[in-house]
Structures are given as C-alpha cells and as structure tokens.
C-alpha positions as CSV (number, residue, x, y, z in Angstrom):
1,X,0.0,0.0,0.0
2,X,1.3,3.4,-0.9
3,X,1.7,5.7,2.1
4,X,-0.1,8.5,0.3
5,X,-3.0,6.3,-0.7
6,X,-4.3,4.7,2.5
7,X,-7.1,2.1,1.9
8,X,-9.6,3.1,4.5
9,X,-12.1,6.0,4.2
10,X,-10.0,8.0,1.7
11,X,-12.4,11.0,1.5
12,X,-12.2,11.4,5.3
13,X,-8.5,12.1,5.3
14,X,-8.2,15.4,3.4
15,X,-7.0,18.4,5.3
16,X,-10.1,20.4,6.0
17,X,-8.4,23.7,6.8
18,X,-5.0,25.1,7.1
19,X,-2.6,23.1,9.2
20,X,-1.7,25.4,12.0
21,X,-1.6,28.8,10.4
22,X,0.3,31.4,12.3
23,X,-0.9,30.3,15.7
24,X,2.0,29.8,18.2
25,X,1.1,27.0,20.5
26,X,2.0,27.4,24.1
27,X,1.3,25.3,27.2
28,X,0.0,28.1,29.4
29,X,-1.8,31.4,29.4
30,X,-5.0,32.4,27.7
31,X,-6.0,34.1,24.5
32,X,-6.8,37.6,25.7
33,X,-8.7,37.4,29.0
34,X,-10.7,34.3,28.0
35,X,-9.9,30.7,28.8
36,X,-8.7,29.0,25.6
37,X,-9.5,25.7,24.1
38,X,-7.4,24.8,21.1
39,X,-8.6,21.6,19.5
40,X,-6.8,19.3,17.0
41,X,-8.7,16.8,14.9
42,X,-8.3,14.6,11.9
43,X,-11.8,14.8,10.3
44,X,-12.1,15.6,6.6
45,X,-15.0,15.0,4.2
46,X,-18.5,14.7,5.6
47,X,-17.2,14.2,9.2
48,X,-15.2,17.4,8.9
49,X,-18.1,19.4,7.5
50,X,-20.4,18.1,10.3
51,X,-17.8,18.9,13.0
52,X,-17.6,22.5,11.6
53,X,-21.3,22.9,12.1
54,X,-21.2,21.5,15.6
55,X,-18.3,23.8,16.5
56,X,-20.1,26.8,15.1
57,X,-22.9,26.0,17.6
58,X,-20.5,25.6,20.4
59,X,-18.8,28.9,19.7
60,X,-22.1,30.7,19.5
61,X,-23.1,29.3,22.9
62,X,-19.7,30.0,24.6
63,X,-18.6,33.5,23.8
64,X,-16.6,33.5,27.0
65,X,-14.2,30.8,25.6
66,X,-11.5,31.5,23.1
67,X,-12.0,28.4,20.9
68,X,-9.8,27.4,17.9
69,X,-10.1,24.2,16.0
70,X,-7.5,22.8,13.6
71,X,-7.9,19.9,11.2
72,X,-4.7,17.9,10.3
73,X,-4.2,15.2,7.7
74,X,-5.7,11.8,8.8
75,X,-3.5,8.9,9.9
76,X,0.3,9.0,10.5
77,X,0.7,12.7,9.8
78,X,-1.8,13.6,12.5
79,X,-0.3,11.3,15.1
80,X,3.3,12.3,14.3
81,X,2.5,16.0,14.8
82,X,0.5,15.2,17.9
83,X,3.4,13.2,19.4
84,X,5.9,16.0,18.6
85,X,3.7,18.7,20.2
86,X,3.2,16.5,23.3
87,X,6.9,15.6,23.6
88,X,7.7,19.3,23.6
89,X,5.0,20.0,26.2
90,X,3.5,22.6,23.8
91,X,0.4,20.7,22.7
92,X,-3.1,22.0,22.2
93,X,-5.6,21.7,25.1
94,X,-7.5,18.8,23.5
95,X,-7.2,16.4,20.5
96,X,-9.0,13.6,18.8
97,X,-7.5,10.1,19.1
98,X,-8.6,6.7,17.9
99,X,-9.2,4.4,20.9
100,X,-7.1,1.8,19.1
101,X,-4.1,4.2,19.1
102,X,-4.4,5.1,22.8
103,X,-2.2,2.4,24.5
104,X,0.4,2.5,21.8
105,X,0.8,6.3,22.1
106,X,2.7,6.1,25.4
107,X,-0.2,7.8,27.2
108,X,1.5,8.1,30.6
109,X,4.1,10.3,29.1
110,X,2.5,11.9,26.0
111,X,-0.9,12.6,27.5
112,X,-2.2,14.3,30.6
113,X,-4.8,12.4,32.7
114,X,-8.4,13.5,32.4
115,X,-9.5,15.3,35.6
116,X,-12.5,13.1,36.5
117,X,-13.7,15.5,39.1
118,X,-14.0,18.3,36.5
119,X,-15.8,15.8,34.1
120,X,-18.3,15.0,36.8
121,X,-18.8,18.7,37.6
122,X,-19.6,19.1,33.9
123,X,-22.3,16.4,34.2
124,X,-20.5,13.4,32.7
125,X,-19.9,10.3,34.7
126,X,-18.5,6.8,34.2
127,X,-22.0,5.3,34.4
128,X,-22.8,7.3,31.2
129,X,-20.7,4.9,29.1
130,X,-20.6,1.2,28.3
131,X,-18.2,-0.4,30.9
132,X,-16.0,-2.0,28.2
133,X,-15.6,1.3,26.4
134,X,-14.8,3.3,29.5
135,X,-12.4,0.7,30.8
136,X,-10.2,0.9,27.6
137,X,-9.7,4.6,28.5
138,X,-8.2,3.8,31.9
139,X,-4.5,3.1,32.1
140,X,-2.7,2.5,35.4
141,X,-5.7,3.6,37.2
142,X,-6.0,7.0,35.5
143,X,-8.5,8.1,32.8
144,X,-6.6,9.2,29.7
145,X,-9.4,9.5,27.1
146,X,-13.1,10.2,26.9
147,X,-14.9,8.3,24.2
148,X,-17.1,10.2,21.7
149,X,-18.4,7.4,19.5
150,X,-17.9,3.9,18.1
151,X,-17.6,3.2,14.4
152,X,-18.1,-0.5,13.7
153,X,-17.9,-2.7,10.6
154,X,-21.5,-3.1,9.4
155,X,-23.8,-4.4,6.6
156,X,-25.3,-2.0,4.1
157,X,-28.1,-3.4,1.9
158,X,-30.0,-2.2,-1.1
159,X,-33.7,-2.4,-0.3
160,X,-34.9,-3.0,-3.8
161,X,-32.3,-5.7,-4.6
162,X,-32.8,-7.5,-1.3
163,X,-36.5,-7.4,-1.7
164,X,-36.3,-9.1,-5.1
165,X,-33.9,-11.6,-3.6
166,X,-36.5,-12.5,-0.9
167,X,-34.2,-11.3,2.0
168,X,-36.5,-8.7,3.6
169,X,-38.9,-9.4,6.4
170,X,-42.4,-7.9,6.8
171,X,-40.8,-4.9,8.5
172,X,-38.8,-4.3,5.3
173,X,-35.6,-5.0,7.2
174,X,-33.1,-7.6,6.1
175,X,-33.6,-11.0,7.9
176,X,-30.7,-11.8,10.2
177,X,-28.6,-14.8,9.3
178,X,-26.3,-16.8,11.6
179,X,-23.7,-19.3,10.5
180,X,-21.6,-19.9,7.4
181,X,-24.1,-21.7,5.3
182,X,-27.0,-19.1,5.8
183,X,-24.5,-16.4,5.2
184,X,-23.4,-17.8,1.9
185,X,-27.0,-18.5,0.9
186,X,-27.8,-14.9,1.5
187,X,-24.9,-13.7,-0.7
188,X,-25.8,-16.2,-3.4
189,X,-29.4,-14.9,-3.5
190,X,-28.1,-11.4,-4.0
191,X,-25.6,-12.3,-6.7
192,X,-28.4,-14.1,-8.6
193,X,-30.5,-10.9,-8.4
194,X,-27.8,-8.4,-9.4
195,X,-26.2,-10.6,-12.0
196,X,-22.9,-9.2,-10.9
197,X,-21.7,-9.3,-7.3
198,X,-23.4,-10.0,-4.0
199,X,-21.1,-7.7,-1.9
200,X,-18.9,-4.7,-2.4
201,X,-15.8,-4.9,-0.1
202,X,-12.3,-3.6,-0.2
203,X,-10.4,-6.7,-1.2
204,X,-7.1,-4.8,-1.5
205,X,-7.1,-4.2,2.2
206,X,-9.4,-6.7,3.9
207,X,-8.3,-6.1,7.5
208,X,-11.7,-5.1,8.8
209,X,-13.4,-8.2,7.3
210,X,-10.7,-10.6,8.4
211,X,-10.5,-9.1,11.9
212,X,-14.3,-9.4,12.3
213,X,-14.3,-13.0,11.2
214,X,-11.3,-13.9,13.3
215,X,-12.9,-12.2,16.3
216,X,-16.1,-14.2,15.8
217,X,-14.0,-17.3,16.0
218,X,-12.6,-16.0,19.3
219,X,-9.0,-15.9,18.0
220,X,-6.3,-14.3,20.0
221,X,-3.5,-12.1,18.7
222,X,-1.1,-11.1,21.4
223,X,-0.3,-12.7,24.7
224,X,-1.8,-11.0,27.7
225,X,1.4,-9.0,28.3
226,X,1.5,-8.0,24.7
227,X,5.0,-9.4,24.2
228,X,4.2,-12.5,22.1
229,X,2.3,-13.1,18.9
230,X,-0.1,-15.9,19.6
231,X,-2.3,-16.0,16.4
232,X,-4.3,-19.2,16.1
233,X,-3.4,-20.5,12.7
234,X,-6.4,-22.7,12.3
235,X,-8.9,-19.9,13.1
236,X,-7.0,-17.3,11.1
237,X,-7.0,-19.7,8.1
238,X,-10.7,-20.4,8.5
239,X,-11.4,-16.7,8.1
240,X,-9.0,-16.3,5.2
241,X,-10.4,-19.4,3.5
242,X,-13.9,-17.8,3.6
243,X,-12.6,-14.6,2.1
244,X,-11.0,-16.6,-0.7
245,X,-14.3,-18.5,-1.2
246,X,-16.3,-15.3,-1.5
247,X,-14.0,-14.1,-4.3
248,X,-13.7,-17.5,-6.1
249,X,-17.5,-17.8,-6.3
250,X,-17.8,-14.2,-7.6
251,X,-19.8,-13.1,-4.5
252,X,-17.2,-10.4,-4.1
253,X,-14.9,-8.8,-6.7
254,X,-11.5,-10.3,-7.3
255,X,-10.0,-6.9,-6.9
256,X,-11.6,-3.8,-5.6
257,X,-10.2,-0.8,-3.7
258,X,-12.1,1.5,-1.4
259,X,-13.4,3.8,-4.2
260,X,-14.7,0.7,-6.1
261,X,-16.4,-0.6,-3.0
262,X,-18.5,2.6,-2.8
263,X,-19.1,2.7,-6.5
264,X,-20.2,-0.9,-6.8
265,X,-22.8,-0.5,-4.1
266,X,-23.9,2.9,-5.4
267,X,-24.5,1.6,-9.0
268,X,-26.2,-1.6,-8.0
269,X,-23.5,-4.0,-9.1
270,X,-23.6,-5.3,-5.5
271,X,-26.7,-5.4,-3.4
272,X,-24.8,-5.6,-0.1
273,X,-21.7,-3.8,1.2
274,X,-19.3,-4.6,4.0
275,X,-17.8,-1.4,5.4
276,X,-17.6,1.0,8.3
277,X,-20.8,3.0,8.9
278,X,-19.4,6.4,7.8
279,X,-20.6,6.2,4.2
280,X,-24.2,6.6,5.3
281,X,-24.2,10.2,4.2
282,X,-22.8,9.4,0.8
283,X,-25.6,7.0,0.0
284,X,-28.3,9.3,1.5
285,X,-27.0,12.1,-0.6
286,X,-27.3,9.9,-3.7
287,X,-30.8,9.0,-2.7
288,X,-30.0,5.3,-2.8
289,X,-32.7,3.0,-1.5
290,X,-30.7,1.3,1.3
291,X,-30.6,0.5,4.9
292,X,-28.1,-0.8,7.4
293,X,-27.8,-3.7,9.9
294,X,-25.2,-5.4,12.1
295,X,-22.7,-7.5,10.1
296,X,-23.9,-11.1,10.3
297,X,-22.6,-13.4,13.1
298,X,-21.0,-15.9,10.7
299,X,-19.1,-17.9,13.4
300,X,-19.3,-18.4,17.1
301,X,-19.7,-15.0,18.9
302,X,-20.9,-11.5,17.9
303,X,-17.7,-9.5,17.3
304,X,-17.5,-6.6,14.8
305,X,-14.2,-4.8,14.0
306,X,-14.4,-1.2,14.9
307,X,-12.9,1.7,16.7
308,X,-13.8,4.9,18.7
309,X,-12.9,8.5,18.4
310,X,-11.9,9.8,21.8
311,X,-10.9,13.1,23.4
312,X,-7.5,13.3,24.9
313,X,-5.4,16.0,26.7
314,X,-2.0,16.0,24.9
315,X,0.8,16.7,27.4
316,X,1.5,20.3,28.3
317,X,4.5,21.3,30.4
318,X,2.4,24.0,32.2
319,X,-1.3,23.2,31.9
320,X,-3.4,26.2,32.8
321,X,-6.3,25.5,35.3
322,X,-8.8,27.8,33.6
323,X,-8.1,26.4,30.2
324,X,-8.3,22.8,31.4
325,X,-11.7,23.5,33.1
326,X,-13.0,25.0,29.8
327,X,-11.6,22.1,27.9
328,X,-13.4,19.5,30.0
329,X,-16.6,21.5,29.7
330,X,-16.1,21.5,25.9
331,X,-15.7,17.7,26.0
332,X,-18.9,17.3,28.0
333,X,-20.8,19.7,25.7
334,X,-19.7,17.6,22.7
335,X,-20.9,14.4,24.3
336,X,-24.3,15.9,25.1
337,X,-24.7,17.1,21.5
338,X,-23.4,13.9,19.9
339,X,-26.7,13.1,18.3
340,X,-25.6,15.6,15.6
341,X,-22.4,13.7,15.2
342,X,-24.3,10.4,15.0
343,X,-26.0,11.6,11.9
344,X,-22.8,10.7,10.1
345,X,-23.1,7.1,11.1
346,X,-21.1,6.9,14.3
347,X,-22.8,5.3,17.4
348,X,-22.6,7.8,20.3
349,X,-20.5,6.5,23.3
350,X,-22.5,8.7,25.7
351,X,-25.4,6.5,26.6
352,X,-28.0,9.2,27.5
353,X,-27.8,10.2,23.8
354,X,-28.1,6.6,22.6
355,X,-31.3,6.2,24.6
356,X,-32.7,9.5,23.5
357,X,-35.7,9.5,21.1
358,X,-33.8,11.9,18.8
359,X,-31.1,9.3,18.2
360,X,-33.5,6.4,18.0
361,X,-35.4,8.2,15.2
362,X,-32.2,8.4,13.1
363,X,-32.6,5.9,10.3
364,X,-30.7,3.9,9.3
365,X,-28.1,5.1,11.8
366,X,-29.8,3.6,14.8
367,X,-30.4,0.3,13.2
368,X,-27.0,-1.2,14.2
369,X,-26.6,0.3,17.6
370,X,-26.9,-3.1,19.2
371,X,-23.3,-4.0,18.2
372,X,-21.8,-1.4,20.5
373,X,-20.9,-3.8,23.4
374,X,-19.3,-6.1,20.9
375,X,-17.1,-3.8,18.9
376,X,-13.8,-5.6,18.4
377,X,-10.9,-3.2,18.6
378,X,-7.6,-3.7,16.9
379,X,-4.8,-5.3,18.9
380,X,-3.0,-3.1,21.4
381,X,0.5,-2.2,20.1
382,X,2.4,0.9,19.0
383,X,2.1,-0.2,15.4
384,X,-1.6,-1.1,15.6
385,X,-4.8,0.9,15.3
386,X,-6.6,2.9,12.6
387,X,-4.3,3.7,9.7
388,X,-1.3,2.2,11.5
389,X,1.4,-0.2,10.1
390,X,-0.4,-3.4,11.2
391,X,-3.2,-2.6,8.8
392,X,-0.7,-1.9,6.0
393,X,1.0,-5.2,6.6
394,X,-2.3,-7.0,6.5
395,X,-3.1,-5.3,3.1
396,X,0.2,-6.4,1.7
397,X,-0.3,-10.0,2.8
398,X,-4.0,-10.5,2.3
399,X,-4.8,-8.6,-0.9
400,X,-3.6,-11.5,-3.0
401,X,-6.1,-13.9,-1.6
402,X,-9.1,-12.5,-3.5
403,X,-7.1,-12.3,-6.7
404,X,-5.9,-15.9,-6.4
405,X,-2.2,-14.7,-6.4
406,X,-1.7,-15.9,-2.9
407,X,-3.0,-18.8,-0.8
408,X,-4.5,-18.2,2.6
409,X,-1.6,-20.2,4.1
410,X,1.1,-18.2,2.4
411,X,-0.6,-14.9,3.1
412,X,-0.9,-15.7,6.8
413,X,2.8,-16.7,7.0
414,X,3.7,-13.3,5.4
415,X,1.5,-11.4,7.8
416,X,2.8,-13.2,10.8
417,X,6.4,-12.6,9.8
418,X,5.8,-8.9,9.2
419,X,3.9,-8.6,12.5
420,X,6.7,-10.3,14.4
421,X,9.2,-7.9,12.9
422,X,7.1,-5.0,14.2
423,X,6.7,-6.6,17.6
424,X,10.5,-6.9,17.8
425,X,11.0,-3.2,17.0
426,X,10.9,-0.8,20.0
427,X,8.2,1.8,20.1
428,X,9.4,5.2,18.8
429,X,7.5,7.0,21.5
C-alpha cells in the first residue's frame, strides 16, 4: 500500500483547513482574558463538515471561551504531529485520538490524565458509558481518554435488490442470518439478483473483514502481556479461506479498492456492502434505496471490527487550570450534543444520547446500535490501530487472496512474519 493512498475512508483524510496557520502553540496562558480551548482533529470530508457545524454552535453558545479548531491530515501525519507537540510540552488543550491508538501512544508520558472531578462537575460520569468502552480509556488507574463514539464494521443493503432476492422481512428489514451456510446462501441470492456481485468490499485491504471473522472465531492475537504473537493459525486460516471462497464464487470482486467498494454498491452492481458505517451520508445524498444492519454473526460469537474517536489531553508542560476547566466543559458539551455527530453514522458513546428518542429516530443510523458492546478493537500495540502499520501489513499480505495470487496459508505466513518484525521493534515514542 502506498503511504499516500491509505485504503480506508479516503475521503475522510483530506485536510479540512490550514494546518496550524500562524498560531503559536504554548502550554500556558490564555488568548486575551478568556480561557482558551485549542482543538486538533483529523476529520475531513463529511465528518469534517459536520464537525464545523457543531463547532459553530459551540462557539455561539460559549462567547466566554477562546476556541480554535485545527484539522490535520488523517492517519500517520496527524499522530506524528500530535506526538511532537506533546513531547515538547507545547500541545493543544485537546485532541482527537482513535481508541485503538491510545495504548500505543505512550499515554502516561505523551498525554495528561483527564480530571475526573471536572468531568463529573460538567455532568458526565463513568456510568454514562458502556463499561468496556470506559475501561479501555483507563491506564494504570487513570483516565486518559473520553470516548465520543464507536464506528463498527456493518452491513449495508439495497432495499430493492434485497426485496427481489427475498431477503427482507415484513418490516422491510433484512432478515438476520447466523452461521456460514446461511451467510453464503444470502450472498448467493443477492448475486443471482444483481447478475454481478453480492457484496462490495475492499479486497485490496481486507483487514476489517478478516479481523471481524477472526474475532467471531474468538481468535487471540497477542499474549496478555503484549509481548508474544499468539495467532491461532487454524482460526486465522478459516477466516481467510472464507474470504477466498467469496471471491472465487464471484460473490465479491477479485480486486476492488475502497473507491470501487463505494461505486459498486452505489450503482447496484452489488446489493450488499461490508464497510464502516461512515458512508451513510454518501448513500443518503445519492438517494440510494438502502438501509443498514449489524454485520452477520458468521461464526461463534458476535464480534465486529471497529474503533472509537476519543478526546485526549496532549501533554502540556504547564497546563493552565482555567483552560483545562473550559476544555473539560467542551468535551462534556460535545458528548451531550453527539446526536448531531451520530447523523454521520457513528454510534454515540454517551449512553444518555443513545437512549434518546432523537437518536432512535435516526434511520438507518440507529439500526446497528446493538453491536456497540461487541465492537472488536484492533490489537494493542504501538504499530496497531486505525491507519497504522499493522493494517498496512495485512493489506500487503491478504490482498492477493481474493485475486488468487496468494493462498491463505502463504498470506498468513507473510502477515505473521511482518507482525513479528514490528513486535521486535521498540516503540518510537
């Protein structure tokens, strides 16, 4: 995979605004007489536009806060700049971070703990989150992140195609399937209807699909201490064999990148799509007759690859008390207004919003909310997480499976060797 052409969500990675402009970042003081909140994020495309609207509302409601938001390029460029600013103690007050990146970011040195008392004073408590989601934010007994959302791997389905294929129930929703055989039967029915493919999926970088299937087989990746690679070959190969079978039967394309995935579902060449939930706005804008559902439980347990966006406090050498209080209040405000964010597909992490009628009325965004407790995060390592090197190595190894240029066995061996090399390399932070 080319470093300038990452396989996941390409239109969410463009730089939305200028990088940092002429702003000189410092770890203390205020902008004028107001407390300051400088925010760094990595949201481009639809997410970026939506965040701008939400921030406009925040600024209008908080004239007493000097707020400045900056969007940086998605992926490694963002995390490199964030690490550099934190290492120098001259970071912004708050930043976005993927949950899957948290433990590999050296949080006890590169981040400042979240003041839980200030969070509670702002009306946000631990009980407002799913226990598993909150627990991932706690390291060495301290809270280092506050989750904003979850973005799982889901199933998109074309209503017209699936109705012709006999897959919709009386409620006009796709009938759930469980097990390999019913899963394949569903896909074959869709392929027969489209005359082309059953599913659009990124075969050039199938990490999300493989990690979902491997998770459903209850496969392990690292030892509990994170020092050994303990991939279960039999389970890993079972998942890869299924991916190969989908391509060999023509249920998925032999080769399709992310842009092709979106196009094939949009133009009806595929009646289903396996992807993260963030393309909901794309298909709504195109007025596509579609809905969404949890990815099928193909194997033993419900597990669905996914991640979370979180708020973190990058390390500052001299964190200002007034700025920190305003920052925590900003985080709380964002959580309480996260139904607007959920319109882009992400499941809110803040449970009072998840239970609100306003969120439940969002269709199809609320149709897959049940998967939240079973989101399967990427393995914890400095080289793992959204857009990190582990995904790149999986793309290099697994992309040949669908084309037939690599066997599942050879692909797994390549992936394990590359992962072991990364595991043997010390973390750069």
